[in-house]
N, CA, C and O atoms as a Tinker XYZ file with bonds, in Angstrom:
   396  protein
     1  N    -39.270000    0.775000  -15.587000    73     2
     2  CA   -39.844000    1.615000  -14.085000    64     1     3
     3  C    -39.357000    1.511000  -12.609000    63     2     4     5
     4  O    -39.382000    0.479000  -11.939000    81     3
     5  N    -38.941000    2.643000  -12.228000    73     3     6
     6  CA   -38.333000    3.344000  -10.931000    64     5     7
     7  C    -39.660000    3.247000  -10.036000    63     6     8     9
     8  O    -40.533000    4.113000   -9.977000    81     7
     9  N    -39.643000    2.075000   -9.379000    73     7    10
    10  CA   -40.803000    1.835000   -8.174000    64     9    11
    11  C    -40.089000    2.973000   -7.206000    63    10    12    13
    12  O    -40.993000    3.555000   -6.607000    81    11
    13  N    -39.138000    3.360000   -6.937000    73    11    14
    14  CA   -38.602000    3.996000   -5.600000    64    13    15
    15  C    -39.553000    5.644000   -5.812000    63    14    16    17
    16  O    -40.308000    6.098000   -4.952000    81    15
    17  N    -39.264000    6.285000   -7.120000    73    15    18
    18  CA   -39.718000    7.374000   -7.857000    64    17    19
    19  C    -41.345000    7.316000   -7.669000    63    18    20    21
    20  O    -42.080000    8.155000   -7.148000    81    19
    21  N    -41.567000    6.448000   -8.076000    73    19    22
    22  CA   -43.232000    6.419000   -8.166000    64    21    23
    23  C    -43.740000    6.522000   -6.769000    63    22    24    25
    24  O    -44.361000    7.513000   -6.386000    81    23
    25  N    -43.382000    5.132000   -5.737000    73    23    26
    26  CA   -43.895000    5.494000   -4.409000    64    25    27
    27  C    -43.500000    6.849000   -3.999000    63    26    28    29
    28  O    -44.438000    7.418000   -3.442000    81    27
    29  N    -42.223000    7.705000   -4.099000    73    27    30
    30  CA   -42.264000    8.876000   -3.484000    64    29    31
    31  C    -43.328000   10.001000   -4.012000    63    30    32    33
    32  O    -44.033000   10.658000   -3.246000    81    31
    33  N    -43.337000   10.118000   -5.370000    73    31    34
    34  CA   -43.776000   11.174000   -6.002000    64    33    35
    35  C    -45.553000   10.923000   -5.959000    63    34    36    37
    36  O    -46.353000   11.840000   -6.146000    81    35
    37  N    -46.016000    9.225000   -5.621000    73    35    38
    38  CA   -47.861000    9.179000   -5.049000    64    37    39
    39  C    -47.715000    9.781000   -3.635000    63    38    40    41
    40  O    -48.576000   10.544000   -3.198000    81    39
    41  N    -46.796000    9.490000   -3.033000    73    39    42
    42  CA   -47.222000    9.671000   -0.986000    64    41    43
    43  C    -47.257000   11.206000   -0.920000    63    42    44    45
    44  O    -48.009000   11.921000   -0.258000    81    43
    45  N    -46.297000   11.533000   -1.739000    73    43    46
    46  CA   -45.946000   13.428000   -1.715000    64    45    47
    47  C    -46.897000   14.079000   -2.254000    63    46    48    49
    48  O    -47.447000   14.902000   -1.522000    81    47
    49  N    -47.277000   13.976000   -3.323000    73    47    50
    50  CA   -48.140000   15.183000   -4.275000    64    49    51
    51  C    -49.471000   14.489000   -4.919000    63    50    52    53
    52  O    -49.462000   13.369000   -5.429000    81    51
    53  N    -50.773000   15.451000   -4.799000    73    51    54
    54  CA   -51.901000   15.018000   -5.037000    64    53    55
    55  C    -51.879000   14.492000   -7.057000    63    54    56    57
    56  O    -50.775000   14.394000   -7.592000    81    55
    57  N    -52.602000   14.342000   -7.530000    73    55    58
    58  CA   -53.040000   13.984000   -8.789000    64    57    59
    59  C    -52.848000   15.196000   -9.429000    63    58    60    61
    60  O    -52.077000   15.341000  -10.378000    81    59
    61  N    -53.604000   16.173000   -8.882000    73    59    62
    62  CA   -53.492000   17.603000   -9.697000    64    61    63
    63  C    -51.840000   18.547000   -9.569000    63    62    64    65
    64  O    -51.341000   19.452000  -10.237000    81    63
    65  N    -51.535000   18.012000   -8.736000    73    63    66
    66  CA   -49.726000   18.543000   -8.153000    64    65    67
    67  C    -49.148000   17.925000   -9.469000    63    66    68    69
    68  O    -48.577000   18.759000  -10.172000    81    67
    69  N    -49.172000   16.481000  -10.022000    73    67    70
    70  CA   -48.467000   15.548000  -10.395000    64    69    71
    71  C    -48.790000   15.944000  -12.001000    63    70    72    73
    72  O    -48.113000   15.638000  -12.982000    81    71
    73  N    -49.744000   16.537000  -11.966000    73    71    74
    74  CA   -50.031000   16.526000  -13.676000    64    73    75
    75  C    -49.660000   18.280000  -13.997000    63    74    76    77
    76  O    -49.709000   18.945000  -15.032000    81    75
    77  N    -49.361000   18.545000  -12.877000    73    75    78
    78  CA   -48.935000   20.273000  -13.097000    64    77    79
    79  C    -47.106000   20.320000  -12.946000    63    78    80    81
    80  O    -46.478000   21.331000  -13.259000    81    79
    81  N    -46.614000   19.401000  -12.563000    73    79    82
    82  CA   -45.283000   19.050000  -12.617000    64    81    83
    83  C    -45.044000   18.002000  -14.122000    63    82    84    85
    84  O    -43.922000   17.836000  -14.600000    81    83
    85  N    -46.247000   17.402000  -14.687000    73    83    86
    86  CA   -46.006000   16.923000  -16.143000    64    85    87
    87  C    -45.986000   18.238000  -17.080000    63    86    88    89
    88  O    -45.273000   18.369000  -18.074000    81    87
    89  N    -46.710000   18.988000  -16.683000    73    87    90
    90  CA   -47.170000   20.247000  -17.725000    64    89    91
    91  C    -45.516000   21.259000  -17.460000    63    90    92    93
    92  O    -44.595000   21.368000  -18.270000    81    91
    93  N    -45.592000   21.722000  -16.399000    73    91    94
    94  CA   -43.890000   22.401000  -16.477000    64    93    95
    95  C    -43.157000   21.437000  -17.418000    63    94    96    97
    96  O    -42.693000   21.833000  -18.487000    81    95
    97  N    -43.054000   20.075000  -16.975000    73    95    98
    98  CA   -41.984000   19.617000  -17.361000    64    97    99
    99  C    -42.026000   19.977000  -19.263000    63    98   100   101
   100  O    -41.109000   20.496000  -19.899000    81    99
   101  N    -43.022000   19.634000  -19.671000    73    99   102
   102  CA   -43.546000   19.551000  -21.042000    64   101   103
   103  C    -43.236000   20.801000  -21.284000    63   102   104   105
   104  O    -42.526000   20.845000  -22.289000    81   103
   105  N    -43.531000   22.351000  -20.618000    73   103   106
   106  CA   -43.683000   23.434000  -21.117000    64   105   107
   107  C    -42.061000   24.085000  -20.571000    63   106   108   109
   108  O    -41.992000   25.303000  -20.740000    81   107
   109  N    -41.261000   23.685000  -20.186000    73   107   110
   110  CA   -40.137000   24.342000  -19.637000    64   109   111
   111  C    -38.995000   23.348000  -19.637000    63   110   112   113
   112  O    -37.911000   23.782000  -20.028000    81   111
   113  N    -39.081000   21.889000  -19.202000    73   111   114
   114  CA   -38.149000   21.038000  -19.727000    64   113   115
   115  C    -37.370000   20.579000  -17.550000    63   114   116   117
   116  O    -36.585000   19.771000  -17.052000    81   115
   117  N    -38.352000   21.829000  -17.002000    73   115   118
   118  CA   -37.919000   21.355000  -15.569000    64   117   119
   119  C    -39.145000   20.828000  -15.226000    63   118   120   121
   120  O    -40.002000   20.671000  -16.096000    81   119
   121  N    -39.461000   20.364000  -13.413000    73   119   122
   122  CA   -40.412000   20.402000  -12.518000    64   121   123
   123  C    -40.184000   20.244000  -11.315000    63   122   124   125
   124  O    -39.121000   19.728000  -10.971000    81   123
   125  N    -41.024000   20.607000  -10.484000    73   123   126
   126  CA   -40.543000   20.100000   -9.011000    64   125   127
   127  C    -40.836000   18.915000   -8.182000    63   126   128   129
   128  O    -40.543000   18.748000   -6.998000    81   127
   129  N    -41.547000   18.004000   -9.094000    73   127   130
   130  CA   -41.734000   16.677000   -8.420000    64   129   131
   131  C    -40.672000   16.092000   -8.825000    63   130   132   133
   132  O    -40.171000   15.678000   -7.780000    81   131
   133  N    -39.930000   15.757000   -9.769000    73   131   134
   134  CA   -38.990000   15.063000  -10.366000    64   133   135
   135  C    -37.443000   15.664000  -10.665000    63   134   136   137
   136  O    -37.459000   16.571000  -11.497000    81   135
   137  N    -36.462000   15.414000  -10.276000    73   135   138
   138  CA   -35.443000   16.331000  -11.005000    64   137   139
   139  C    -34.594000   15.324000  -11.920000    63   138   140   141
   140  O    -35.174000   14.441000  -12.553000    81   139
   141  N    -33.256000   15.478000  -11.966000    73   139   142
   142  CA   -32.130000   14.807000  -12.712000    64   141   143
   143  C    -32.725000   13.798000  -13.586000    63   142   144   145
   144  O    -32.048000   12.785000  -13.759000    81   143
   145  N    -33.303000   13.837000  -13.883000    73   143   146
   146  CA   -33.741000   12.693000  -15.136000    64   145   147
   147  C    -34.030000   13.857000  -16.529000    63   146   148   149
   148  O    -34.295000   15.059000  -16.522000    81   147
   149  N    -33.811000   12.727000  -17.820000    73   147   150
   150  CA   -34.206000   13.123000  -19.072000    64   149   151
   151  C    -35.741000   13.422000  -19.037000    63   150   152   153
   152  O    -36.555000   12.799000  -18.355000    81   151
   153  N    -35.996000   14.398000  -19.818000    73   151   154
   154  CA   -37.663000   14.996000  -19.950000    64   153   155
   155  C    -38.467000   13.579000  -20.171000    63   154   156   157
   156  O    -39.356000   13.253000  -19.385000    81   155
   157  N    -38.119000   12.801000  -21.233000    73   155   158
   158  CA   -38.942000   11.606000  -21.245000    64   157   159
   159  C    -39.054000   10.802000  -20.408000    63   158   160   161
   160  O    -40.052000   10.133000  -20.675000    81   159
   161  N    -38.435000   10.356000  -19.217000    73   159   162
   162  CA   -38.042000    9.514000  -18.354000    64   161   163
   163  C    -38.581000   10.478000  -16.927000    63   162   164   165
   164  O    -38.615000   10.017000  -15.786000    81   163
   165  N    -38.824000   11.353000  -17.160000    73   163   166
   166  CA   -39.398000   12.302000  -15.912000    64   165   167
   167  C    -40.731000   12.215000  -16.319000    63   166   168   169
   168  O    -41.561000   11.873000  -15.477000    81   167
   169  N    -41.134000   12.500000  -17.626000    73   167   170
   170  CA   -42.947000   12.588000  -17.861000    64   169   171
   171  C    -43.537000   10.890000  -17.653000    63   170   172   173
   172  O    -44.639000   10.549000  -17.221000    81   171
   173  N    -42.452000   10.046000  -18.097000    73   171   174
   174  CA   -42.751000    8.400000  -17.488000    64   173   175
   175  C    -43.215000    8.502000  -16.082000    63   174   176   177
   176  O    -44.395000    8.441000  -15.738000    81   175
   177  N    -42.361000    8.636000  -15.423000    73   175   178
   178  CA   -42.595000    8.404000  -14.142000    64   177   179
   179  C    -43.300000    9.273000  -13.264000    63   178   180   181
   180  O    -43.520000    8.967000  -12.092000    81   179
   181  N    -43.770000   10.654000  -13.931000    73   179   182
   182  CA   -44.455000   11.177000  -13.124000    64   181   183
   183  C    -46.210000   10.729000  -13.316000    63   182   184   185
   184  O    -47.054000   10.499000  -12.450000    81   183
   185  N    -46.332000   10.728000  -15.143000    73   183   186
   186  CA   -47.039000    9.845000  -15.290000    64   185   187
   187  C    -47.755000    8.436000  -14.695000    63   186   188   189
   188  O    -48.972000    8.328000  -14.539000    81   187
   189  N    -46.987000    7.606000  -14.457000    73   187   190
   190  CA   -46.871000    6.838000  -13.493000    64   189   191
   191  C    -47.707000    6.638000  -12.216000    63   190   192   193
   192  O    -48.700000    6.020000  -11.831000    81   191
   193  N    -46.618000    7.635000  -11.692000    73   191   194
   194  CA   -47.109000    7.844000  -10.294000    64   193   195
   195  C    -48.765000    8.446000  -10.149000    63   194   196   197
   196  O    -49.723000    7.911000   -9.592000    81   195
   197  N    -48.691000    9.586000  -10.778000    73   195   198
   198  CA   -50.205000   10.012000  -11.514000    64   197   199
   199  C    -50.994000    9.032000  -11.094000    63   198   200   201
   200  O    -51.647000    9.130000  -10.055000    81   199
   201  N    -51.018000    7.692000  -12.082000    73   199   202
   202  CA   -52.128000    6.512000  -12.079000    64   201   203
   203  C    -52.149000    6.038000  -10.731000    63   202   204   205
   204  O    -53.290000    5.772000  -10.354000    81   203
   205  N    -51.077000    5.812000   -9.724000    73   203   206
   206  CA   -50.667000    5.007000   -8.684000    64   205   207
   207  C    -51.787000    5.783000   -7.816000    63   206   208   209
   208  O    -52.754000    5.205000   -7.320000    81   207
   209  N    -51.503000    7.337000   -7.682000    73   207   210
   210  CA   -51.913000    8.145000   -6.500000    64   209   211
   211  C    -53.542000    8.309000   -6.647000    63   210   212   213
   212  O    -54.136000    8.279000   -5.570000    81   211
   213  N    -54.176000    8.441000   -7.568000    73   211   214
   214  CA   -55.655000    8.216000   -8.232000    64   213   215
   215  C    -56.072000    7.255000   -7.699000    63   214   216   217
   216  O    -57.123000    7.461000   -7.093000    81   215
   217  N    -55.620000    6.066000   -7.650000    73   215   218
   218  CA   -55.716000    4.704000   -7.497000    64   217   219
   219  C    -55.853000    4.942000   -5.980000    63   218   220   221
   220  O    -56.894000    4.720000   -5.361000    81   219
   221  N    -54.705000    5.416000   -5.430000    73   219   222
   222  CA   -54.599000    5.383000   -3.708000    64   221   223
   223  C    -55.786000    6.414000   -3.115000    63   222   224   225
   224  O    -56.542000    6.146000   -2.181000    81   223
   225  N    -55.768000    7.318000   -3.676000    73   223   226
   226  CA   -56.949000    7.905000   -3.517000    64   225   227
   227  C    -58.788000    7.627000   -3.750000    63   226   228   229
   228  O    -59.860000    8.030000   -3.299000    81   227
   229  N    -58.512000    7.139000   -4.265000    73   227   230
   230  CA   -59.888000    5.722000   -4.159000    64   229   231
   231  C    -60.078000    4.637000   -3.090000    63   230   232   233
   232  O    -61.106000    4.101000   -2.677000    81   231
   233  N    -58.852000    4.479000   -2.779000    73   231   234
   234  CA   -59.015000    3.905000   -1.477000    64   233   235
   235  C    -58.127000    2.516000   -1.494000    63   234   236   237
   236  O    -58.300000    1.640000   -0.647000    81   235
   237  N    -57.309000    2.429000   -2.390000    73   235   238
   238  CA   -56.672000    1.211000   -2.918000    64   237   239
   239  C    -54.928000    1.615000   -2.008000    63   238   240   241
   240  O    -54.347000    2.696000   -1.906000    81   239
   241  N    -54.580000    0.379000   -1.549000    73   239   242
   242  CA   -53.390000    0.804000   -0.887000    64   241   243
   243  C    -52.205000    1.014000   -1.649000    63   242   244   245
   244  O    -52.561000    1.386000   -2.767000    81   243
   245  N    -50.698000    0.939000   -1.553000    73   243   246
   246  CA   -49.844000    1.586000   -2.127000    64   245   247
   247  C    -49.442000    0.600000   -3.265000    63   246   248   249
   248  O    -49.163000    0.758000   -4.453000    81   247
   249  N    -49.542000   -0.762000   -2.223000    73   247   250
   250  CA   -48.967000   -2.079000   -3.180000    64   249   251
   251  C    -49.992000   -2.493000   -4.016000    63   250   252   253
   252  O    -49.793000   -2.685000   -5.215000    81   251
   253  N    -51.059000   -2.647000   -3.496000    73   251   254
   254  CA   -52.062000   -2.919000   -4.840000    64   253   255
   255  C    -52.021000   -1.938000   -5.888000    63   254   256   257
   256  O    -52.165000   -2.226000   -7.076000    81   255
   257  N    -51.750000   -0.352000   -5.287000    73   255   258
   258  CA   -51.945000    0.361000   -6.688000    64   257   259
   259  C    -50.995000    0.386000   -7.400000    63   258   260   261
   260  O    -51.047000    1.172000   -8.346000    81   259
   261  N    -50.043000   -0.266000   -7.264000    73   259   262
   262  CA   -48.712000   -0.595000   -7.776000    64   261   263
   263  C    -48.594000   -1.308000   -8.711000    63   262   264   265
   264  O    -47.977000   -0.947000   -9.714000    81   263
   265  N    -49.369000   -2.916000   -8.552000    73   263   266
   266  CA   -49.929000   -4.143000   -8.944000    64   265   267
   267  C    -50.887000   -3.670000  -10.377000    63   266   268   269
   268  O    -50.903000   -3.989000  -11.566000    81   267
   269  N    -51.597000   -2.786000   -9.541000    73   267   270
   270  CA   -52.486000   -2.405000  -10.727000    64   269   271
   271  C    -51.980000   -1.843000  -12.032000    63   270   272   273
   272  O    -52.148000   -2.349000  -13.142000    81   271
   273  N    -51.218000   -0.520000  -11.696000    73   271   274
   274  CA   -50.326000    0.117000  -12.622000    64   273   275
   275  C    -49.369000   -1.006000  -13.469000    63   274   276   277
   276  O    -49.107000   -0.913000  -14.668000    81   275
   277  N    -48.986000   -1.912000  -12.709000    73   275   278
   278  CA   -48.161000   -2.916000  -13.387000    64   277   279
   279  C    -49.196000   -3.822000  -14.501000    63   278   280   281
   280  O    -48.942000   -4.054000  -15.683000    81   279
   281  N    -50.100000   -4.131000  -13.928000    73   279   282
   282  CA   -51.569000   -4.812000  -14.778000    64   281   283
   283  C    -51.725000   -4.259000  -16.002000    63   282   284   285
   284  O    -51.771000   -4.950000  -17.020000    81   283
   285  N    -51.810000   -3.100000  -16.002000    73   283   286
   286  CA   -52.670000   -1.766000  -16.908000    64   285   287
   287  C    -51.310000   -1.732000  -18.194000    63   286   288   289
   288  O    -51.477000   -1.630000  -19.410000    81   287
   289  N    -49.984000   -1.854000  -17.442000    73   287   290
   290  CA   -48.673000   -1.627000  -18.426000    64   289   291
   291  C    -48.675000   -2.759000  -19.410000    63   290   292   293
   292  O    -48.685000   -2.590000  -20.629000    81   291
   293  N    -48.661000   -4.241000  -18.641000    73   291   294
   294  CA   -48.751000   -5.151000  -19.368000    64   293   295
   295  C    -49.819000   -4.993000  -20.590000    63   294   296   297
   296  O    -49.493000   -5.317000  -21.731000    81   295
   297  N    -51.121000   -4.473000  -20.287000    73   295   298
   298  CA   -52.006000   -4.739000  -21.251000    64   297   299
   299  C    -51.738000   -4.161000  -22.593000    63   298   300   301
   300  O    -52.113000   -4.533000  -23.705000    81   299
   301  N    -50.840000   -2.945000  -22.141000    73   299   302
   302  CA   -50.839000   -1.961000  -23.083000    64   301   303
   303  C    -49.580000   -2.249000  -23.824000    63   302   304   305
   304  O    -49.378000   -1.700000  -24.907000    81   303
   305  N    -48.628000   -3.169000  -23.247000    73   303   306
   306  CA   -47.224000   -3.646000  -24.124000    64   305   307
   307  C    -48.178000   -4.783000  -25.191000    63   306   308   309
   308  O    -48.003000   -4.899000  -26.404000    81   307
   309  N    -49.296000   -5.615000  -24.275000    73   307   310
   310  CA   -49.543000   -6.706000  -25.462000    64   309   311
   311  C    -50.234000   -6.462000  -26.225000    63   310   312   313
   312  O    -50.539000   -7.297000  -27.076000    81   311
   313  N    -50.734000   -5.252000  -26.211000    73   311   314
   314  CA   -51.836000   -4.642000  -27.591000    64   313   315
   315  C    -53.403000   -4.785000  -27.368000    63   314   316   317
   316  O    -54.359000   -4.553000  -28.108000    81   315
   317  N    -53.274000   -5.386000  -25.709000    73   315   318
   318  CA   -54.895000   -5.158000  -25.201000    64   317   319
   319  C    -55.137000   -6.653000  -25.730000    63   318   320   321
   320  O    -56.305000   -6.819000  -26.081000    81   319
   321  N    -54.202000   -7.940000  -25.892000    73   319   322
   322  CA   -54.716000   -9.217000  -25.835000    64   321   323
   323  C    -55.156000   -9.734000  -24.709000    63   322   324   325
   324  O    -55.119000   -9.181000  -23.610000    81   323
   325  N    -55.604000  -10.855000  -24.968000    73   323   326
   326  CA   -56.379000  -11.591000  -23.660000    64   325   327
   327  C    -55.032000  -11.926000  -22.638000    63   326   328   329
   328  O    -53.907000  -12.322000  -22.945000    81   327
   329  N    -55.592000  -11.614000  -21.362000    73   327   330
   330  CA   -55.447000  -11.782000  -20.206000    64   329   331
   331  C    -55.857000  -13.290000  -19.491000    63   330   332   333
   332  O    -57.002000  -13.742000  -19.502000    81   331
   333  N    -54.809000  -13.890000  -18.941000    73   331   334
   334  CA   -55.672000  -15.420000  -18.187000    64   333   335
   335  C    -56.299000  -15.514000  -17.697000    63   334   336   337
   336  O    -56.210000  -14.508000  -16.993000    81   335
   337  N    -57.152000  -16.061000  -17.358000    73   335   338
   338  CA   -58.660000  -15.847000  -16.495000    64   337   339
   339  C    -59.713000  -15.175000  -17.144000    63   338   340   341
   340  O    -60.823000  -15.022000  -16.633000    81   339
   341  N    -59.369000  -14.749000  -18.325000    73   339   342
   342  CA   -60.955000  -13.844000  -19.329000    64   341   343
   343  C    -61.078000  -12.600000  -18.183000    63   342   344   345
   344  O    -62.213000  -12.294000  -17.816000    81   343
   345  N    -59.811000  -11.823000  -17.571000    73   343   346
   346  CA   -60.413000  -10.796000  -17.035000    64   345   347
   347  C    -60.731000   -9.652000  -17.986000    63   346   348   349
   348  O    -60.199000   -9.560000  -19.093000    81   347
   349  N    -61.687000   -8.719000  -17.476000    73   347   350
   350  CA   -62.083000   -7.493000  -18.538000    64   349   351
   351  C    -61.082000   -6.425000  -18.153000    63   350   352   353
   352  O    -60.408000   -6.427000  -17.123000    81   351
   353  N    -61.067000   -5.229000  -19.407000    73   351   354
   354  CA   -60.204000   -4.438000  -18.980000    64   353   355
   355  C    -61.234000   -2.996000  -19.663000    63   354   356   357
   356  O    -62.191000   -3.055000  -20.435000    81   355
   357  N    -60.591000   -1.793000  -19.030000    73   355   358
   358  CA   -61.298000   -0.727000  -20.209000    64   357   359
   359  C    -60.608000   -0.308000  -20.923000    63   358   360   361
   360  O    -59.533000    0.128000  -20.512000    81   359
   361  N    -60.982000   -0.254000  -22.495000    73   359   362
   362  CA   -60.069000    0.139000  -23.612000    64   361   363
   363  C    -60.249000    1.574000  -23.679000    63   362   364   365
   364  O    -60.550000    2.342000  -22.765000    81   363
   365  N    -59.925000    1.924000  -25.403000    73   363   366
   366  CA   -60.307000    3.332000  -25.623000    64   365   367
   367  C    -61.935000    3.739000  -25.878000    63   366   368   369
   368  O    -62.834000    3.152000  -26.481000    81   367
   369  N    -61.897000    4.827000  -25.247000    73   367   370
   370  CA   -63.417000    5.483000  -24.651000    64   369   371
   371  C    -63.853000    5.132000  -23.334000    63   370   372   373
   372  O    -65.020000    5.371000  -23.025000    81   371
   373  N    -62.878000    4.464000  -22.313000    73   371   374
   374  CA   -63.802000    3.564000  -21.720000    64   373   375
   375  C    -64.339000    2.845000  -21.546000    63   374   376   377
   376  O    -64.890000    2.605000  -20.471000    81   375
   377  N    -64.408000    2.019000  -22.844000    73   375   378
   378  CA   -65.574000    0.776000  -23.055000    64   377   379
   379  C    -65.018000    0.030000  -22.281000    63   378   380   381
   380  O    -63.790000   -0.055000  -22.313000    81   379
   381  N    -65.824000   -0.758000  -21.319000    73   379   382
   382  CA   -65.768000   -2.077000  -20.771000    64   381   383
   383  C    -65.744000   -3.004000  -21.727000    63   382   384   385
   384  O    -66.645000   -3.077000  -22.562000    81   383
   385  N    -64.527000   -3.957000  -21.706000    73   383   386
   386  CA   -64.191000   -5.267000  -22.460000    64   385   387
   387  C    -64.418000   -6.096000  -21.859000    63   386   388   389
   388  O    -64.335000   -6.056000  -20.632000    81   387
   389  N    -64.859000   -7.345000  -22.663000    73   387   390
   390  CA   -65.104000   -8.650000  -21.587000    64   389   391
   391  C    -64.412000  -10.039000  -22.642000    63   390   392   393
   392  O    -64.899000  -10.286000  -23.745000    81   391
   393  N    -63.387000  -10.724000  -22.135000    73   391   394
   394  CA   -62.851000  -11.594000  -22.979000    64   393   395
   395  C    -63.529000  -12.869000  -22.465000    63   394   396
   396  O    -63.292000  -13.952000  -23.000000    81   395
């Protein structure tokens, strides 16, 4: 994860603009938000920036939004196994789960 790219994109573009860049990248292989990377990396970075930007729009500061993104990524990578402390998460279909 390239924090520099995510931070720059999240600060510069709205969630709608980021999603537009993702669509452009998928459809044409190019976009205005992030260039000079492979399509896979561009889509990954834009998707992460979109999550961070949406959290910022909900009132979270950038550092906390990046931490939340990292927490969510750990959940996905662990296959939704229980995190320490019995924290809850929103899983498939946004159903609230409690450990």
